[in-house]
N, C-alpha and C positions, 0 to 999 in steps of 0.2 A: 806539899810545897812544889811549886812549879820549877822545873829544872830546864837547862838548855838542852835542846834536842837537835840532832843532825840526821835527817832522813831524806828519802827521795821525795820529789815534788808531789808524786801521786799520793803519798801517804804523809804529806808534810805535817810535821808536828802532831803526829797521832797521839802523843802523850799529853797534849795541852788540855788536860781534863779539868775537873772542878777543883777549885781551891777549897780545902777543908774549912768548914764553918767553925767559928769559935763561939763559946757561950757568951751570953749577954745577960746582965743582971736585971734588965727591965722586964716587966710582966709581958707575957705572950700576947695578951689582948691588946695592949698598947701598941705592940709592933704590928699586929695584924692590919690595923688601919693606918699605919704610917705611910708617908710618901717616900719613895726611894729618891735620894738626892744624889745626882750625878754632876760632877764638875769636869769640864774639859776646856781646851783652849780655843774652840772653833765657834765663831759667831755664825748665826743663821742670817746671812746677808741677802738672800734671794730665795724666791719660791721656785726658781728654775732648777730642775733635776740636774742639769749639766753643771750647775754651780755648787749646789749644796745637797745633792742627793745622797752623798756619802754620810751626812749627819742623820738623814732620815732612815737609812738602812741600819746605821749603828744603833739608833734608838729603838729600832723595831717598829717604826711607823710605816715604812714602805718595803715592798718586796719586788723581786725580779722573777722572770720566767724560770731561770735557773739560779741556784745558789751553791755556795761551797761550804762544806762542813769544816769545823776546826781541824779534822784529820786530813784535809786536802781532797776529799771526795766530792766530785760534782754530783749534785742531786737535783731533782725537780723542786722548784719553788712553787710559783703559781701554776707552772706546767707540771704534769705528773711524770714526764719523761720526754724522750725525743727519739726520733728515728731519722735516718738519712736514706735517700733513694739511691738506686743503682747508678744514677748519673753523677753522683757525688756533688750535686748542685742543689737539690731540693730537700729541705729539712722540715719535719712535721713535729709540732709541739702541742700535744693534746692538753687541754686545761683540766685541772682538778674539778670535779663536780661540786656544785653547790657553793662556790666561793662568792663572797659579797664584799663590796667596797664599804668604806666607813659610813657612807650615807645610806646604806641599805640597798643600793642598786646591785644587780647581779654582775659578776665578772664575766663578760662575754668575749669571744674571740675578736669581735669588731672593736670593742673598747681597748683591748690589748694592742691591736694593730695601730689604733690611733695614737697611743702612747709611744709605741716603738718607732713610728715614723719620725717623731721628733728626736728620739734618742740617737739615731744614727748620724747626727751631726756632732755628737760628742767626740772628745779627744781620742779615745780608744776605738769606739765603734765606727768612726769615720774610715778606719782601715779595712772594714769589711766590704768586699766587692758586691754590694747589695744590688740585686736585680729586681726584687719584688717582695712585697709583704702583702699577705691576704688572709682572710678568714675563711675557713672551710668547716662549716658545722661548729663543733666545739674545739677546733684545733686552729692554731696559728701556723701558717705556711711561710717559711722564709726561703727565698731562692737567691743564690749567689751567681754572679756572672762566670766565675771561675771557682774551682774547688777551694774550699777554705776550711781546713780540718779543725781549727780551734774555735769554731763558732759558738758552741755551748758555753765555753769559758768566757767569751766576750760578752755574752748576755748576762753575766753576773755583774758587769759594770754598773755603778750606781746611777749613771745617766739613763739606764734602761729601767728605772723603777716604773711601776705601773700605776696610773692614776685614773680615776673615774671620769667619764665624759663631763660631769658637772664641775670638775676641777678647772676647766678651761673657760676663758672668757670668749666673747665673740671674735676677738682679734687673734685667738689661738694661743694666747699666753696663759700661763698658770695663774689663777686667781686665788685658789685655796688648795690646801693639801688634803685630798680625799684618796686614800690608798687602801691597802689590804692587810697591813701588818697587825701583830698582836696588840699594839698600842695605837690609839688615834690622837692626833693633835687637837687639843681643846682650847688652848689659849697661848698667846705670845705676848711678851713684854719687850718691845723693841727687837733688837737683834741678839739679845743675850739670854733670855729665859723662854723655855718651851715647857708647857705643862701638858702632860699626857695622861690618858686614862685607858684602862683595859678595854679592848674591843671584844665583847663576848662571842661574836660570831666568827672570829678569826680561826684559821685552820690550826694555828699554834696558840694554845691558851696561856696567857700570862698569869703568873702566880701572885704577883704583887699588883695591887689595883691601880696605883697612881705613881707617876714619875715626874720629877722636876729636873730638867737639864738647865744648868747655868754655865754660860760661856765666860771664862776668865782668861783673858789673853796673857796677863802677866804671870810668868812662871813663879816668881817669889810669892805672889798672892795665892796662887794655887797651893804652894807648899805650906803657907801659913794656915790655909783652910784645913789641910790634912793634919797639921800639927795640933790644931785646935779641935779636930774631930767634928768639924761643922759640915761634913758631907759623908755620904756612905761609900762613894767611889770617886777618886780623883785621878784623872788620867794625865799623862805626859808631864812627868816631874823631872826637875833638874837633878842629875846625879849627886851634886853637892848637898842637896836638901835631904837625901835619903837617911843619913845618920840622925838628923834632927827629928825627922818624922818617926823613926823607929824609937828614939829615946823618949819622945813624948808619950808613946804608948796608946794613943787614941785609935790609930789606924795601923793596919799591918801592910808592909810593903811587899809586893810580889813583882818579879821581873821575868821576862821571857825573851830570848833572842828571836828576832823576827826577820823576814826578808826585806828589810829596809836598809838603805845606804845613805851615808852622809858624804856627798861628793862636792868637789870644787869644779864649777863649770866656767869656761872662758869663751869669749867671742873669738872664734878661730879666724875671723876675717880681719882682726886688728893686726897691725905689724908686730905687736908685742908677742902674739900667740899663734900666728899662722904656721910657723915652723914646728913640726911635731917634736923636734929635738929640744926646742924651748919648753914645750909642755912636759917632756921627759925630765928636763932639768927641774921644773917646778915640783914634779913628783919626787925626785931624788932629794929635794930640800926638806921634805916634810918628815918630821919625827912623829910617826904615827903611834909608836909605842908610848912615847911621852905623853901625847894627847890622850890616848886611851887610859893611861894610868892617872895622870894628874888632873885632867879635866872631866873625863867620863867616869872615872873610878871603876872601870870595867876593862881589864887587860885584854880580854878576848875579843874586844871590838875593833882592834887594829886591823885595817883592811889591807890584805895582801893582793887583792884584785877586786874588780867591781862587785861581783856577785858572791855572797857569802857561802860557806860550805853547807848551810842549811838547805840551799837550793842545789841538791846533789846533781841533778841532771844538767844544770847550767854552770855550776862551779867547775872550773877547768884545772885539774891538778897538774897538767903539763905546763902551765904558765909559770915563769919565774916570779917569785914573790916581790911585790913592790917594797922597797926599803929605802932608808936614808943613806945618801953618799954625797956629802957636800963637795968633795974634790971632783967627783965625776960631773956633778951639776955645774960646777964652775967651768970645767973643760968643755962641756957641751955649749954653754953660753959663749965662751971664747970662740969656739969654732963657728958658731952662728953669727959672729960679728958684733956681739953686744960687748962694748968696751966700758970698763968701770970709769965713772966720772970722778971729779975731784971730791964730791961728797959721798963717793962709794956707790952711787946708783948708776947703773949701766945706761949707755946711750948707743943708738945705732941710727945713722943717717938723720941725725937731728931729732930722733924720737926718744923720749925718755922712757926707760923701762919701768912703767908705773901703771897703776890701775885702781879703780874704785871697786871694792868688794861689797856687794849687797847681801845681807842675810836677814833672817827672820826673828822677830821678837817672840813669836809664839812657840818656838822651839828653844827653851831656855839655855840649852847647852851650846847652841850655835854661836852666839856672840863671843863667849870665852874661847871657843875653838878658833874663831876668826882672829882673835887677838893673838893667839899662839902662832897661827900661820903668818900673821903680820911680822912677828919677830923672827920667825924662821926664814921667811923670804928675804928679809933685810940682809941675811948672811950671804946671799948670792947676788945681791945688788938689785932686787926688785922692791919697789916702794909701793905699798898698797895703803889706801885709806879705807875705812870701814863705815858703812851706813847701815843701821839696823832699823827695820820697819815692819809693817804689817804684811800679811801674806800676799797682798796685791803689789808690793814693791818690785818684785822680780818680773811678773808678767807685764807690768806697766812699762818698765825699763826696756824690755825686749820689744814690745809693741812700738815704742817710740824710738827705737834704734839707738839707745844710749847704754845698753848693757855692755859691761867690760868683763866683770868677773862676779860670780854668785856662789853662795854656799847655802845648801838646803838639805832637806831629808826627803828621799824619794823611795817609795815602795815599789817593788817589782812584782807584786801580786795584787795590784789594784784590780786587775783582771787575773784570775788564777791560772795564767799561762804567761810566762815572762815575755814572750814575743809581743804581747799586747802592749808592753811598755817600751820595748826596744823600738818598735815601729815609729810611734810618735816622737820618741826622744832622739833617734839617730838617723832617720831617713828624710827629715824635713829641713828646710833651710833655717827655720827658726823654731826651736822647741822651748816651751816654758820651763820644763824640768829636765832638759838634756842639753844638747849642744846647739850652738848658733854658728852658722856659716862654716860648718865642717866640710872640707872639700871631698871627703870620702863617703858622703851620705849616699851617693848613687850606687857605689859598690855595696853598701849595707842594704840598700833597697833590693838589689838583685838577690842577695842572700835571703832576705826575709820573704820575698815573693815566692821563692822556691820552697821555703820552709812551710809557709801556711798552706800551700797547695798540695803538700805531700801528706799521705796517710801511711807512709812507710817508716817504721820505727828506726831502722838502721840509718836511713838517709837523714832523718831528722837529727839523730845523734851526731852525725858527721857535720851537719850544718851548724849545730850549736857550738861545736868546737871551733869552726871557722869564724863565727860571729864573735865569740868571746875573745879569740885571738886578735881579731881586728881591733876591737875596743881596747885591748891591753897594749897593743903596739902603737896605736894612734893617740890614745888618751884624749879623746874629745871632751871627756870629763875625767877628773882625777879623783879616784876613791881616797877617802881619808879614814873613815870609820864605818864599820857595820853598826847595827842598831839593836838595842835592847829596849823592849817596851816595858814600862814600869807603871804600876797602878797601886794606889793606896786604897785599902779595903777595910770597911767597917767590920768589927767582930760580930755585929748583930746580923750579918748576912751569911747565908749558906748557898752552896751551889753556884759560886762565882767562878767564871772561867775567862781566861784571856784568849781572844780569837787571834791567832797569828796572822791572819789575813787582814785584820783591822776592818773587817766588813761589818761586824756586829758587836755590840756590847753584851749581847745575850741576856739582857735584863729580864726577858720573859721567863727564863729558866730559874731565876733567883728566887729565894724564899727567905723570910725572916727566921733567924736561928733561935 
């Protein structure tokens, strides 16, 4: 049974080991040739790694130069390891010998460099002060303009998956997925079904021969699939569905607390939210414990600060816990000049204290959380409407300058170094999964610039404390709940594990029970 763990980032979730397999009545021979059926919420909408590379790494189709193990250790992926020069600018990544792409072509340093040149335009990798990429024999050389200590962690980013030269068309765009992972993509049915087969020449040998991934955006439908036992693994389930899945007895439910947060983000450029005391008032209006208990069915998920205790290096115990205090929220709004109107909704300088909250359908717990916030904010005179949509609804609104308020789920180990998420989310004018028009982003950039340039452990600890304190004081995003990752597992599977980094489903390690 997987349990909640709270350990340092370097050994993050070292106990996230295998789920014990259960007996299955079917004959072993029938299972040996069976296809592993995986259901998740994510459509495969694009061949571009910066868009959907995360699904290719989760399914074991694609790999990166460096990867992170479930215990938090950075290890070589396609690279056998890495070294850094005395100048702290030049990194060398020797490739593992004898690797092949899925089309049978050799993995060369030149091919890797070709893939990586495209990757550095991605959200996280754009923060790397890249000075040059080159091939030197069987090694990839990456040079930075300034010292950048977390570079190996950044290369775990799914945008940096490595594709064969034949994957690209004459225009440089990806035409087909030809990667290096234990599974290769053999068929696609629209955006929702991917069929995979074992790649015998992969460096990691898959134990189950074929896999079918089906994207099901609707959370209720995924829950019904788990209840009926119509898949072997079902990911991202609504907390309210878990008792029904368990009672049905077809699949077993497993949960693990992971470094993901459910925050509320606001457009700090709007008159409603530009004052940090207003944002503090919003935070004080939230009944996090009530949401954790009634909506999430997981009391431990109530967020007392942005980053959960599981990220021990980044969780700051010196910060006062976020909590509900309606009277103090009312006082802050009164002091900020927001006056209650005749209908109870506040007004200031002719501006109504109101906003549209955008949230995501593919995270089934978010719409009911948004509804709870709608009622709680009404108590302090804030009127919000809710629009639920696909994963594109938030980035589209930000791009079109009509974002007012959003609620989503954000992982802080998409790259296994939290700073890789802090940079795009809090140092830019517009961030898809962070803040928009936050006036203190320049101060945050100064802190993050010093952090990534430092190789000194003590200095980096001091900077982490300053960064987390700034986020806690300013509340450019307002934490609501930490995250528990839940998967329904077939009893016919053995050696199933939940990856706390959400990088891989680890299907290659699974075996029929």
